[in-house]
PDB file of the backbone (N, CA, C, O) and the ligand in Angstrom, with CONECT records:
HET     ZN  A 101       1
ATOM      1  N   UNK A   1      30.224  23.473-116.693  1.00  0.00           N
ATOM      2  CA  UNK A   1      29.633  22.267-117.288  1.00  0.00           C
ATOM      3  C   UNK A   1      28.389  22.624-118.083  1.00  0.00           C
ATOM      4  O   UNK A   1      27.567  23.426-117.641  1.00  0.00           O
ATOM      5  N   UNK A   2      28.261  22.042-119.225  1.00  0.00           N
ATOM      6  CA  UNK A   2      27.110  22.324-120.060  1.00  0.00           C
ATOM      7  C   UNK A   2      25.864  21.594-119.555  1.00  0.00           C
ATOM      8  O   UNK A   2      25.943  20.493-119.011  1.00  0.00           O
ATOM      9  N   UNK A   3      24.741  22.223-119.747  1.00  0.00           N
ATOM     10  CA  UNK A   3      23.479  21.578-119.370  1.00  0.00           C
ATOM     11  C   UNK A   3      22.787  20.970-120.588  1.00  0.00           C
ATOM     12  O   UNK A   3      21.626  20.567-120.512  1.00  0.00           O
ATOM     13  N   UNK A   4      23.494  20.906-121.698  1.00  0.00           N
ATOM     14  CA  UNK A   4      22.893  20.355-122.900  1.00  0.00           C
ATOM     15  C   UNK A   4      23.067  18.851-122.944  1.00  0.00           C
ATOM     16  O   UNK A   4      24.008  18.336-123.547  1.00  0.00           O
ATOM     17  N   UNK A   5      22.174  18.176-122.316  1.00  0.00           N
ATOM     18  CA  UNK A   5      22.192  16.709-122.297  1.00  0.00           C
ATOM     19  C   UNK A   5      20.949  16.200-123.022  1.00  0.00           C
ATOM     20  O   UNK A   5      19.941  16.901-123.107  1.00  0.00           O
ATOM     21  N   UNK A   6      21.028  15.014-123.526  1.00  0.00           N
ATOM     22  CA  UNK A   6      19.872  14.450-124.213  1.00  0.00           C
ATOM     23  C   UNK A   6      19.507  13.079-123.658  1.00  0.00           C
ATOM     24  O   UNK A   6      18.837  12.301-124.337  1.00  0.00           O
ATOM     25  N   UNK A   7      19.925  12.778-122.465  1.00  0.00           N
ATOM     26  CA  UNK A   7      19.637  11.485-121.892  1.00  0.00           C
ATOM     27  C   UNK A   7      18.312  11.457-121.167  1.00  0.00           C
ATOM     28  O   UNK A   7      17.392  12.209-121.489  1.00  0.00           O
ATOM     29  N   UNK A   8      18.228  10.594-120.197  1.00  0.00           N
ATOM     30  CA  UNK A   8      16.989  10.483-119.408  1.00  0.00           C
ATOM     31  C   UNK A   8      17.179  11.086-118.025  1.00  0.00           C
ATOM     32  O   UNK A   8      16.482  10.733-117.074  1.00  0.00           O
ATOM     33  N   UNK A   9      18.111  11.978-117.935  1.00  0.00           N
ATOM     34  CA  UNK A   9      18.423  12.545-116.638  1.00  0.00           C
ATOM     35  C   UNK A   9      17.394  13.537-116.148  1.00  0.00           C
ATOM     36  O   UNK A   9      16.426  13.859-116.837  1.00  0.00           O
ATOM     37  N   UNK A  10      17.624  14.000-114.970  1.00  0.00           N
ATOM     38  CA  UNK A  10      16.704  14.883-114.288  1.00  0.00           C
ATOM     39  C   UNK A  10      17.413  16.190-113.962  1.00  0.00           C
ATOM     40  O   UNK A  10      18.548  16.203-113.486  1.00  0.00           O
ATOM     41  N   UNK A  11      16.720  17.280-114.229  1.00  0.00           N
ATOM     42  CA  UNK A  11      17.223  18.567-113.804  1.00  0.00           C
ATOM     43  C   UNK A  11      16.580  18.907-112.467  1.00  0.00           C
ATOM     44  O   UNK A  11      15.357  18.964-112.339  1.00  0.00           O
ATOM     45  N   UNK A  12      17.432  19.130-111.479  1.00  0.00           N
ATOM     46  CA  UNK A  12      16.936  19.406-110.129  1.00  0.00           C
ATOM     47  C   UNK A  12      17.220  20.846-109.736  1.00  0.00           C
ATOM     48  O   UNK A  12      18.079  21.518-110.307  1.00  0.00           O
ATOM     49  N   UNK A  13      16.477  21.287-108.757  1.00  0.00           N
ATOM     50  CA  UNK A  13      16.703  22.602-108.193  1.00  0.00           C
ATOM     51  C   UNK A  13      18.087  22.613-107.560  1.00  0.00           C
ATOM     52  O   UNK A  13      18.420  21.748-106.750  1.00  0.00           O
ATOM     53  N   UNK A  14      18.887  23.601-107.940  1.00  0.00           N
ATOM     54  CA  UNK A  14      20.246  23.629-107.411  1.00  0.00           C
ATOM     55  C   UNK A  14      20.258  23.917-105.909  1.00  0.00           C
ATOM     56  O   UNK A  14      21.177  23.508-105.199  1.00  0.00           O
ATOM     57  N   UNK A  15      19.252  24.612-105.442  1.00  0.00           N
ATOM     58  CA  UNK A  15      19.261  24.988-104.029  1.00  0.00           C
ATOM     59  C   UNK A  15      18.745  23.876-103.129  1.00  0.00           C
ATOM     60  O   UNK A  15      19.314  23.631-102.065  1.00  0.00           O
ATOM     61  N   UNK A  16      17.653  23.184-103.547  1.00  0.00           N
ATOM     62  CA  UNK A  16      17.039  22.226-102.611  1.00  0.00           C
ATOM     63  C   UNK A  16      16.981  20.801-103.166  1.00  0.00           C
ATOM     64  O   UNK A  16      16.514  19.893-102.479  1.00  0.00           O
ATOM     65  N   UNK A  17      17.446  20.597-104.388  1.00  0.00           N
ATOM     66  CA  UNK A  17      17.548  19.253-104.964  1.00  0.00           C
ATOM     67  C   UNK A  17      16.223  18.656-105.404  1.00  0.00           C
ATOM     68  O   UNK A  17      16.160  17.467-105.717  1.00  0.00           O
ATOM     69  N   UNK A  18      15.178  19.440-105.435  1.00  0.00           N
ATOM     70  CA  UNK A  18      13.888  18.902-105.868  1.00  0.00           C
ATOM     71  C   UNK A  18      13.919  18.641-107.382  1.00  0.00           C
ATOM     72  O   UNK A  18      14.365  19.499-108.144  1.00  0.00           O
ATOM     73  N   UNK A  19      13.446  17.461-107.825  1.00  0.00           N
ATOM     74  CA  UNK A  19      13.379  17.202-109.265  1.00  0.00           C
ATOM     75  C   UNK A  19      12.386  18.143-109.924  1.00  0.00           C
ATOM     76  O   UNK A  19      11.245  18.255-109.478  1.00  0.00           O
ATOM     77  N   UNK A  20      12.812  18.815-110.977  1.00  0.00           N
ATOM     78  CA  UNK A  20      11.950  19.815-111.611  1.00  0.00           C
ATOM     79  C   UNK A  20      11.627  19.491-113.072  1.00  0.00           C
ATOM     80  O   UNK A  20      10.466  19.532-113.479  1.00  0.00           O
ATOM     81  N   UNK A  21      12.641  19.175-113.842  1.00  0.00           N
ATOM     82  CA  UNK A  21      12.448  18.974-115.270  1.00  0.00           C
ATOM     83  C   UNK A  21      13.165  17.715-115.713  1.00  0.00           C
ATOM     84  O   UNK A  21      14.201  17.339-115.165  1.00  0.00           O
ATOM     85  N   UNK A  22      12.590  17.070-116.720  1.00  0.00           N
ATOM     86  CA  UNK A  22      13.200  15.874-117.303  1.00  0.00           C
ATOM     87  C   UNK A  22      13.886  16.233-118.600  1.00  0.00           C
ATOM     88  O   UNK A  22      13.399  17.072-119.357  1.00  0.00           O
ATOM     89  N   UNK A  23      15.008  15.604-118.856  1.00  0.00           N
ATOM     90  CA  UNK A  23      15.684  15.806-120.138  1.00  0.00           C
ATOM     91  C   UNK A  23      14.756  15.410-121.290  1.00  0.00           C
ATOM     92  O   UNK A  23      14.903  15.908-122.405  1.00  0.00           O
ATOM     93  N   UNK A  24      13.816  14.527-121.023  1.00  0.00           N
ATOM     94  CA  UNK A  24      12.856  14.108-122.024  1.00  0.00           C
ATOM     95  C   UNK A  24      12.023  15.277-122.548  1.00  0.00           C
ATOM     96  O   UNK A  24      11.655  15.313-123.722  1.00  0.00           O
ATOM     97  N   UNK A  25      11.737  16.216-121.677  1.00  0.00           N
ATOM     98  CA  UNK A  25      10.869  17.336-122.042  1.00  0.00           C
ATOM     99  C   UNK A  25      11.667  18.575-122.465  1.00  0.00           C
ATOM    100  O   UNK A  25      11.111  19.665-122.592  1.00  0.00           O
ATOM    101  N   UNK A  26      12.966  18.396-122.679  1.00  0.00           N
ATOM    102  CA  UNK A  26      13.813  19.508-123.105  1.00  0.00           C
ATOM    103  C   UNK A  26      13.752  19.647-124.616  1.00  0.00           C
ATOM    104  O   UNK A  26      13.739  18.646-125.333  1.00  0.00           O
ATOM    105  N   UNK A  27      13.715  20.842-125.089  1.00  0.00           N
ATOM    106  CA  UNK A  27      13.763  21.038-126.538  1.00  0.00           C
ATOM    107  C   UNK A  27      14.615  22.248-126.894  1.00  0.00           C
ATOM    108  O   UNK A  27      14.891  23.112-126.062  1.00  0.00           O
ATOM    109  N   UNK A  28      15.011  22.277-128.125  1.00  0.00           N
ATOM    110  CA  UNK A  28      15.913  23.328-128.594  1.00  0.00           C
ATOM    111  C   UNK A  28      15.096  24.510-129.051  1.00  0.00           C
ATOM    112  O   UNK A  28      14.281  24.384-129.965  1.00  0.00           O
ATOM    113  N   UNK A  29      15.299  25.658-128.432  1.00  0.00           N
ATOM    114  CA  UNK A  29      14.533  26.832-128.814  1.00  0.00           C
ATOM    115  C   UNK A  29      15.423  27.995-129.177  1.00  0.00           C
ATOM    116  O   UNK A  29      14.942  29.116-129.340  1.00  0.00           O
ATOM    117  N   UNK A  30      16.707  27.749-129.306  1.00  0.00           N
ATOM    118  CA  UNK A  30      17.607  28.780-129.777  1.00  0.00           C
ATOM    119  C   UNK A  30      18.049  29.757-128.713  1.00  0.00           C
ATOM    120  O   UNK A  30      18.502  30.857-129.029  1.00  0.00           O
ATOM    121  N   UNK A  31      17.923  29.369-127.444  1.00  0.00           N
ATOM    122  CA  UNK A  31      18.372  30.222-126.350  1.00  0.00           C
ATOM    123  C   UNK A  31      19.559  29.564-125.661  1.00  0.00           C
ATOM    124  O   UNK A  31      19.781  28.359-125.780  1.00  0.00           O
ATOM    125  N   UNK A  32      20.304  30.373-124.949  1.00  0.00           N
ATOM    126  CA  UNK A  32      21.418  29.841-124.166  1.00  0.00           C
ATOM    127  C   UNK A  32      20.914  29.049-122.971  1.00  0.00           C
ATOM    128  O   UNK A  32      21.542  28.079-122.546  1.00  0.00           O
ATOM    129  N   UNK A  33      19.774  29.471-122.430  1.00  0.00           N
ATOM    130  CA  UNK A  33      19.219  28.753-121.280  1.00  0.00           C
ATOM    131  C   UNK A  33      18.418  27.548-121.767  1.00  0.00           C
ATOM    132  O   UNK A  33      17.852  27.568-122.860  1.00  0.00           O
ATOM    133  N   UNK A  34      18.376  26.500-120.946  1.00  0.00           N
ATOM    134  CA  UNK A  34      17.585  25.316-121.325  1.00  0.00           C
ATOM    135  C   UNK A  34      16.092  25.616-121.356  1.00  0.00           C
ATOM    136  O   UNK A  34      15.574  26.367-120.529  1.00  0.00           O
ATOM    137  N   UNK A  35      15.418  25.017-122.322  1.00  0.00           N
ATOM    138  CA  UNK A  35      13.977  25.209-122.458  1.00  0.00           C
ATOM    139  C   UNK A  35      13.285  23.848-122.386  1.00  0.00           C
ATOM    140  O   UNK A  35      13.786  22.851-122.905  1.00  0.00           O
ATOM    141  N   UNK A  36      12.140  23.833-121.740  1.00  0.00           N
ATOM    142  CA  UNK A  36      11.378  22.583-121.541  1.00  0.00           C
ATOM    143  C   UNK A  36       9.921  22.851-121.904  1.00  0.00           C
ATOM    144  O   UNK A  36       9.444  23.980-121.787  1.00  0.00           O
ATOM    145  N   UNK A  37       9.223  21.819-122.341  1.00  0.00           N
ATOM    146  CA  UNK A  37       7.801  21.977-122.632  1.00  0.00           C
ATOM    147  C   UNK A  37       6.914  21.426-121.501  1.00  0.00           C
ATOM    148  O   UNK A  37       5.688  21.500-121.581  1.00  0.00           O
ATOM    149  N   UNK A  38       7.534  20.881-120.459  1.00  0.00           N
ATOM    150  CA  UNK A  38       6.730  20.416-119.331  1.00  0.00           C
ATOM    151  C   UNK A  38       7.592  20.296-118.084  1.00  0.00           C
ATOM    152  O   UNK A  38       8.817  20.200-118.165  1.00  0.00           O
ATOM    153  N   UNK A  39       6.947  20.302-116.954  1.00  0.00           N
ATOM    154  CA  UNK A  39       7.642  20.009-115.698  1.00  0.00           C
ATOM    155  C   UNK A  39       7.375  18.551-115.333  1.00  0.00           C
ATOM    156  O   UNK A  39       6.426  17.952-115.837  1.00  0.00           O
ATOM    157  N   UNK A  40       8.195  17.980-114.469  1.00  0.00           N
ATOM    158  CA  UNK A  40       7.997  16.603-114.042  1.00  0.00           C
ATOM    159  C   UNK A  40       6.678  16.489-113.291  1.00  0.00           C
ATOM    160  O   UNK A  40       5.911  15.548-113.494  1.00  0.00           O
ATOM    161  N   UNK A  41       6.429  17.449-112.433  1.00  0.00           N
ATOM    162  CA  UNK A  41       5.249  17.428-111.577  1.00  0.00           C
ATOM    163  C   UNK A  41       4.822  18.886-111.403  1.00  0.00           C
ATOM    164  O   UNK A  41       5.608  19.725-110.962  1.00  0.00           O
ATOM    165  N   UNK A  42       3.571  19.175-111.754  1.00  0.00           N
ATOM    166  CA  UNK A  42       3.128  20.576-111.671  1.00  0.00           C
ATOM    167  C   UNK A  42       3.218  21.089-110.225  1.00  0.00           C
ATOM    168  O   UNK A  42       3.247  22.299-110.004  1.00  0.00           O
ATOM    169  N   UNK A  43       3.262  20.178-109.240  1.00  0.00           N
ATOM    170  CA  UNK A  43       3.409  20.602-107.850  1.00  0.00           C
ATOM    171  C   UNK A  43       4.830  20.994-107.488  1.00  0.00           C
ATOM    172  O   UNK A  43       5.086  21.472-106.383  1.00  0.00           O
ATOM    173  N   UNK A  44       5.761  20.789-108.426  1.00  0.00           N
ATOM    174  CA  UNK A  44       7.164  21.108-108.144  1.00  0.00           C
ATOM    175  C   UNK A  44       7.455  22.580-108.284  1.00  0.00           C
ATOM    176  O   UNK A  44       8.441  23.089-107.751  1.00  0.00           O
ATOM    177  N   UNK A  45       6.582  23.264-109.012  1.00  0.00           N
ATOM    178  CA  UNK A  45       6.841  24.691-109.264  1.00  0.00           C
ATOM    179  C   UNK A  45       5.630  25.503-108.826  1.00  0.00           C
ATOM    180  O   UNK A  45       4.534  24.969-108.650  1.00  0.00           O
ATOM    181  N   UNK A  46       5.845  26.775-108.658  1.00  0.00           N
ATOM    182  CA  UNK A  46       4.747  27.703-108.482  1.00  0.00           C
ATOM    183  C   UNK A  46       4.976  28.881-109.415  1.00  0.00           C
ATOM    184  O   UNK A  46       6.112  29.255-109.706  1.00  0.00           O
ATOM    185  N   UNK A  47       3.882  29.453-109.873  1.00  0.00           N
ATOM    186  CA  UNK A  47       3.944  30.510-110.864  1.00  0.00           C
ATOM    187  C   UNK A  47       3.438  31.815-110.265  1.00  0.00           C
ATOM    188  O   UNK A  47       2.475  31.829-109.499  1.00  0.00           O
ATOM    189  N   UNK A  48       4.092  32.898-110.620  1.00  0.00           N
ATOM    190  CA  UNK A  48       3.619  34.243-110.293  1.00  0.00           C
ATOM    191  C   UNK A  48       3.666  35.015-111.609  1.00  0.00           C
ATOM    192  O   UNK A  48       4.740  35.336-112.119  1.00  0.00           O
ATOM    193  N   UNK A  49       2.483  35.306-112.149  1.00  0.00           N
ATOM    194  CA  UNK A  49       2.409  35.785-113.532  1.00  0.00           C
ATOM    195  C   UNK A  49       3.098  34.747-114.407  1.00  0.00           C
ATOM    196  O   UNK A  49       2.665  33.596-114.442  1.00  0.00           O
ATOM    197  N   UNK A  50       4.147  35.123-115.108  1.00  0.00           N
ATOM    198  CA  UNK A  50       4.829  34.130-115.955  1.00  0.00           C
ATOM    199  C   UNK A  50       6.175  33.735-115.382  1.00  0.00           C
ATOM    200  O   UNK A  50       7.000  33.144-116.080  1.00  0.00           O
ATOM    201  N   UNK A  51       6.405  34.055-114.116  1.00  0.00           N
ATOM    202  CA  UNK A  51       7.673  33.680-113.497  1.00  0.00           C
ATOM    203  C   UNK A  51       7.527  32.330-112.794  1.00  0.00           C
ATOM    204  O   UNK A  51       6.495  32.024-112.195  1.00  0.00           O
ATOM    205  N   UNK A  52       8.587  31.542-112.886  1.00  0.00           N
ATOM    206  CA  UNK A  52       8.578  30.183-112.355  1.00  0.00           C
ATOM    207  C   UNK A  52       9.485  30.115-111.140  1.00  0.00           C
ATOM    208  O   UNK A  52      10.636  30.549-111.180  1.00  0.00           O
ATOM    209  N   UNK A  53       8.938  29.553-110.039  1.00  0.00           N
ATOM    210  CA  UNK A  53       9.698  29.393-108.816  1.00  0.00           C
ATOM    211  C   UNK A  53       9.633  27.933-108.388  1.00  0.00           C
ATOM    212  O   UNK A  53       8.674  27.223-108.690  1.00  0.00           O
ATOM    213  N   UNK A  54      10.674  27.498-107.680  1.00  0.00           N
ATOM    214  CA  UNK A  54      10.642  26.196-107.044  1.00  0.00           C
ATOM    215  C   UNK A  54       9.583  26.209-105.931  1.00  0.00           C
ATOM    216  O   UNK A  54       9.551  27.120-105.104  1.00  0.00           O
ATOM    217  N   UNK A  55       8.741  25.212-105.924  1.00  0.00           N
ATOM    218  CA  UNK A  55       7.670  25.188-104.926  1.00  0.00           C
ATOM    219  C   UNK A  55       8.179  24.778-103.550  1.00  0.00           C
ATOM    220  O   UNK A  55       7.488  24.954-102.546  1.00  0.00           O
ATOM    221  N   UNK A  56       9.370  24.239-103.510  1.00  0.00           N
ATOM    222  CA  UNK A  56       9.890  23.735-102.219  1.00  0.00           C
ATOM    223  C   UNK A  56      10.729  24.803-101.501  1.00  0.00           C
ATOM    224  O   UNK A  56      10.603  24.993-100.291  1.00  0.00           O
ATOM    225  N   UNK A  57      11.594  25.503-102.274  1.00  0.00           N
ATOM    226  CA  UNK A  57      12.496  26.460-101.621  1.00  0.00           C
ATOM    227  C   UNK A  57      12.283  27.894-102.146  1.00  0.00           C
ATOM    228  O   UNK A  57      12.952  28.824-101.696  1.00  0.00           O
ATOM    229  N   UNK A  58      11.363  28.066-103.084  1.00  0.00           N
ATOM    230  CA  UNK A  58      11.007  29.372-103.635  1.00  0.00           C
ATOM    231  C   UNK A  58      12.112  30.019-104.451  1.00  0.00           C
ATOM    232  O   UNK A  58      12.054  31.219-104.719  1.00  0.00           O
ATOM    233  N   UNK A  59      13.120  29.251-104.853  1.00  0.00           N
ATOM    234  CA  UNK A  59      14.158  29.789-105.729  1.00  0.00           C
ATOM    235  C   UNK A  59      13.544  30.217-107.058  1.00  0.00           C
ATOM    236  O   UNK A  59      12.685  29.523-107.601  1.00  0.00           O
ATOM    237  N   UNK A  60      13.977  31.342-107.573  1.00  0.00           N
ATOM    238  CA  UNK A  60      13.533  31.777-108.896  1.00  0.00           C
ATOM    239  C   UNK A  60      14.195  30.906-109.948  1.00  0.00           C
ATOM    240  O   UNK A  60      15.414  30.732-109.951  1.00  0.00           O
ATOM    241  N   UNK A  61      13.371  30.356-110.852  1.00  0.00           N
ATOM    242  CA  UNK A  61      13.907  29.416-111.830  1.00  0.00           C
ATOM    243  C   UNK A  61      13.985  30.006-113.232  1.00  0.00           C
ATOM    244  O   UNK A  61      14.954  29.786-113.959  1.00  0.00           O
ATOM    245  N   UNK A  62      12.958  30.753-113.599  1.00  0.00           N
ATOM    246  CA  UNK A  62      12.930  31.268-114.973  1.00  0.00           C
ATOM    247  C   UNK A  62      11.551  31.763-115.304  1.00  0.00           C
ATOM    248  O   UNK A  62      10.818  32.230-114.432  1.00  0.00           O
ATOM    249  N   UNK A  63      11.196  31.661-116.575  1.00  0.00           N
ATOM    250  CA  UNK A  63       9.966  32.257-117.083  1.00  0.00           C
ATOM    251  C   UNK A  63       9.255  31.252-117.966  1.00  0.00           C
ATOM    252  O   UNK A  63       9.901  30.463-118.655  1.00  0.00           O
ATOM    253  N   UNK A  64       7.930  31.273-117.953  1.00  0.00           N
ATOM    254  CA  UNK A  64       7.170  30.372-118.818  1.00  0.00           C
ATOM    255  C   UNK A  64       6.390  31.205-119.838  1.00  0.00           C
ATOM    256  O   UNK A  64       5.832  32.257-119.528  1.00  0.00           O
ATOM    257  N   UNK A  65       6.378  30.684-121.067  1.00  0.00           N
ATOM    258  CA  UNK A  65       5.688  31.343-122.181  1.00  0.00           C
ATOM    259  C   UNK A  65       4.697  30.363-122.799  1.00  0.00           C
ATOM    260  O   UNK A  65       4.787  29.151-122.605  1.00  0.00           O
ATOM    261  N   UNK A  66       3.751  30.921-123.547  1.00  0.00           N
ATOM    262  CA  UNK A  66       2.719  30.094-124.161  1.00  0.00           C
ATOM    263  C   UNK A  66       3.029  29.748-125.626  1.00  0.00           C
ATOM    264  O   UNK A  66       2.123  29.424-126.393  1.00  0.00           O
ATOM    265  N   UNK A  67       4.270  29.817-125.998  1.00  0.00           N
ATOM    266  CA  UNK A  67       4.608  29.538-127.405  1.00  0.00           C
ATOM    267  C   UNK A  67       5.467  28.286-127.536  1.00  0.00           C
ATOM    268  O   UNK A  67       6.291  28.185-128.444  1.00  0.00           O
ATOM    269  N   UNK A  68       5.273  27.338-126.634  1.00  0.00           N
ATOM    270  CA  UNK A  68       5.972  26.064-126.728  1.00  0.00           C
ATOM    271  C   UNK A  68       5.389  25.193-127.819  1.00  0.00           C
ATOM    272  O   UNK A  68       4.471  25.609-128.525  1.00  0.00           O
ATOM    273  N   UNK A  69       5.914  23.989-127.962  1.00  0.00           N
ATOM    274  CA  UNK A  69       5.447  23.082-129.018  1.00  0.00           C
ATOM    275  C   UNK A  69       3.962  22.789-128.875  1.00  0.00           C
ATOM    276  O   UNK A  69       3.556  22.232-127.855  1.00  0.00           O
ATOM    277  N   UNK A  70       3.129  23.143-129.861  1.00  0.00           N
ATOM    278  CA  UNK A  70       1.685  22.947-129.727  1.00  0.00           C
ATOM    279  C   UNK A  70       1.291  21.465-129.664  1.00  0.00           C
ATOM    280  O   UNK A  70       0.235  21.137-129.123  1.00  0.00           O
ATOM    281  N   UNK A  71       2.120  20.568-130.205  1.00  0.00           N
ATOM    282  CA  UNK A  71       1.788  19.144-130.136  1.00  0.00           C
ATOM    283  C   UNK A  71       2.089  18.574-128.772  1.00  0.00           C
ATOM    284  O   UNK A  71       1.728  17.434-128.476  1.00  0.00           O
ATOM    285  N   UNK A  72       2.749  19.359-127.934  1.00  0.00           N
ATOM    286  CA  UNK A  72       3.048  18.926-126.553  1.00  0.00           C
ATOM    287  C   UNK A  72       2.102  19.676-125.618  1.00  0.00           C
ATOM    288  O   UNK A  72       0.892  19.449-125.636  1.00  0.00           O
ATOM    289  N   UNK A  73       2.652  20.558-124.813  1.00  0.00           N
ATOM    290  CA  UNK A  73       1.837  21.294-123.851  1.00  0.00           C
ATOM    291  C   UNK A  73       1.532  22.691-124.311  1.00  0.00           C
ATOM    292  O   UNK A  73       0.640  23.342-123.768  1.00  0.00           O
ATOM    293  N   UNK A  74       2.270  23.177-125.321  1.00  0.00           N
ATOM    294  CA  UNK A  74       2.137  24.569-125.718  1.00  0.00           C
ATOM    295  C   UNK A  74       2.878  25.531-124.821  1.00  0.00           C
ATOM    296  O   UNK A  74       2.860  26.744-125.033  1.00  0.00           O
ATOM    297  N   UNK A  75       3.531  24.975-123.813  1.00  0.00           N
ATOM    298  CA  UNK A  75       4.286  25.794-122.872  1.00  0.00           C
ATOM    299  C   UNK A  75       5.756  25.789-123.221  1.00  0.00           C
ATOM    300  O   UNK A  75       6.275  24.820-123.774  1.00  0.00           O
ATOM    301  N   UNK A  76       6.414  26.872-122.894  1.00  0.00           N
ATOM    302  CA  UNK A  76       7.865  26.943-123.041  1.00  0.00           C
ATOM    303  C   UNK A  76       8.442  27.500-121.757  1.00  0.00           C
ATOM    304  O   UNK A  76       8.325  28.690-121.465  1.00  0.00           O
ATOM    305  N   UNK A  77       9.071  26.612-120.991  1.00  0.00           N
ATOM    306  CA  UNK A  77       9.716  27.018-119.753  1.00  0.00           C
ATOM    307  C   UNK A  77      11.173  27.346-120.078  1.00  0.00           C
ATOM    308  O   UNK A  77      11.959  26.481-120.462  1.00  0.00           O
ATOM    309  N   UNK A  78      11.502  28.619-119.910  1.00  0.00           N
ATOM    310  CA  UNK A  78      12.870  29.079-120.153  1.00  0.00           C
ATOM    311  C   UNK A  78      13.531  29.230-118.790  1.00  0.00           C
ATOM    312  O   UNK A  78      13.191  30.135-118.028  1.00  0.00           O
ATOM    313  N   UNK A  79      14.481  28.339-118.482  1.00  0.00           N
ATOM    314  CA  UNK A  79      14.977  28.196-117.119  1.00  0.00           C
ATOM    315  C   UNK A  79      16.449  28.599-117.046  1.00  0.00           C
ATOM    316  O   UNK A  79      17.263  28.222-117.888  1.00  0.00           O
ATOM    317  N   UNK A  80      16.753  29.366-116.028  1.00  0.00           N
ATOM    318  CA  UNK A  80      18.113  29.831-115.810  1.00  0.00           C
ATOM    319  C   UNK A  80      19.031  28.639-115.543  1.00  0.00           C
ATOM    320  O   UNK A  80      18.794  27.841-114.635  1.00  0.00           O
ATOM    321  N   UNK A  81      20.078  28.540-116.352  1.00  0.00           N
ATOM    322  CA  UNK A  81      21.039  27.466-116.200  1.00  0.00           C
ATOM    323  C   UNK A  81      21.547  27.381-114.745  1.00  0.00           C
ATOM    324  O   UNK A  81      21.764  26.291-114.215  1.00  0.00           O
ATOM    325  N   UNK A  82      21.725  28.522-114.133  1.00  0.00           N
ATOM    326  CA  UNK A  82      22.330  28.551-112.792  1.00  0.00           C
ATOM    327  C   UNK A  82      21.391  28.053-111.713  1.00  0.00           C
ATOM    328  O   UNK A  82      21.832  27.782-110.596  1.00  0.00           O
ATOM    329  N   UNK A  83      20.107  27.924-112.015  1.00  0.00           N
ATOM    330  CA  UNK A  83      19.174  27.472-110.991  1.00  0.00           C
ATOM    331  C   UNK A  83      18.995  25.958-111.020  1.00  0.00           C
ATOM    332  O   UNK A  83      18.307  25.400-110.166  1.00  0.00           O
ATOM    333  N   UNK A  84      19.599  25.298-111.983  1.00  0.00           N
ATOM    334  CA  UNK A  84      19.414  23.856-112.153  1.00  0.00           C
ATOM    335  C   UNK A  84      20.721  23.094-111.956  1.00  0.00           C
ATOM    336  O   UNK A  84      21.810  23.628-112.164  1.00  0.00           O
ATOM    337  N   UNK A  85      20.585  21.850-111.554  1.00  0.00           N
ATOM    338  CA  UNK A  85      21.713  20.938-111.562  1.00  0.00           C
ATOM    339  C   UNK A  85      21.241  19.643-112.240  1.00  0.00           C
ATOM    340  O   UNK A  85      20.169  19.121-111.932  1.00  0.00           O
ATOM    341  N   UNK A  86      22.043  19.150-113.143  1.00  0.00           N
ATOM    342  CA  UNK A  86      21.655  17.980-113.920  1.00  0.00           C
ATOM    343  C   UNK A  86      22.210  16.725-113.281  1.00  0.00           C
ATOM    344  O   UNK A  86      23.381  16.661-112.907  1.00  0.00           O
ATOM    345  N   UNK A  87      21.345  15.724-113.162  1.00  0.00           N
ATOM    346  CA  UNK A  87      21.785  14.443-112.666  1.00  0.00           C
ATOM    347  C   UNK A  87      21.384  13.341-113.647  1.00  0.00           C
ATOM    348  O   UNK A  87      20.231  13.245-114.067  1.00  0.00           O
ATOM    349  N   UNK A  88      22.316  12.558-113.979  1.00  0.00           N
ATOM    350  CA  UNK A  88      22.067  11.450-114.896  1.00  0.00           C
ATOM    351  C   UNK A  88      21.061  10.489-114.271  1.00  0.00           C
ATOM    352  O   UNK A  88      21.081  10.227-113.068  1.00  0.00           O
ATOM    353  N   UNK A  89      20.177   9.971-115.132  1.00  0.00           N
ATOM    354  CA  UNK A  89      19.131   9.093-114.645  1.00  0.00           C
ATOM    355  C   UNK A  89      19.630   7.834-113.968  1.00  0.00           C
ATOM    356  O   UNK A  89      18.912   7.200-113.194  1.00  0.00           O
ATOM    357  N   UNK A  90      20.859   7.482-114.267  1.00  0.00           N
ATOM    358  CA  UNK A  90      21.365   6.242-113.684  1.00  0.00           C
ATOM    359  C   UNK A  90      21.885   6.427-112.275  1.00  0.00           C
ATOM    360  O   UNK A  90      21.983   5.461-111.519  1.00  0.00           O
ATOM    361  N   UNK A  91      22.212   7.629-111.918  1.00  0.00           N
ATOM    362  CA  UNK A  91      22.844   7.829-110.620  1.00  0.00           C
ATOM    363  C   UNK A  91      21.820   7.676-109.495  1.00  0.00           C
ATOM    364  O   UNK A  91      20.669   8.094-109.621  1.00  0.00           O
ATOM    365  N   UNK A  92      22.247   7.089-108.433  1.00  0.00           N
ATOM    366  CA  UNK A  92      21.385   6.898-107.261  1.00  0.00           C
ATOM    367  C   UNK A  92      21.741   7.925-106.235  1.00  0.00           C
ATOM    368  O   UNK A  92      22.903   8.285-106.046  1.00  0.00           O
ATOM    369  N   UNK A  93      20.711   8.386-105.577  1.00  0.00           N
ATOM    370  CA  UNK A  93      20.961   9.366-104.542  1.00  0.00           C
ATOM    371  C   UNK A  93      21.114   8.682-103.177  1.00  0.00           C
ATOM    372  O   UNK A  93      21.332   9.356-102.170  1.00  0.00           O
TER     373      UNK A  93
HETATM  374 ZN    ZN A 101      14.222  24.387-104.746  1.00  0.00          ZN2+
END
């Protein structure tokens, strides 16, 4: 299944289901992996150098760079497709 959605859905940690990224903050950066310029909640992730981990289950998510959109956060979170699961904003848990 493709992770290229443009709705209002939420990308969650595949391992623990924690909401991590919003489709709203997704942007096209020319990579196969999804890229985001912000996280839903900075408490959802933890950083070690430029590596991004889930703050709840410590799953490795991807890498963050400082060359994201300057009009947004300036951050570029490059996240492994396999670490995320996409849920449509309309679905109820
Ligand atoms: Zn997790």
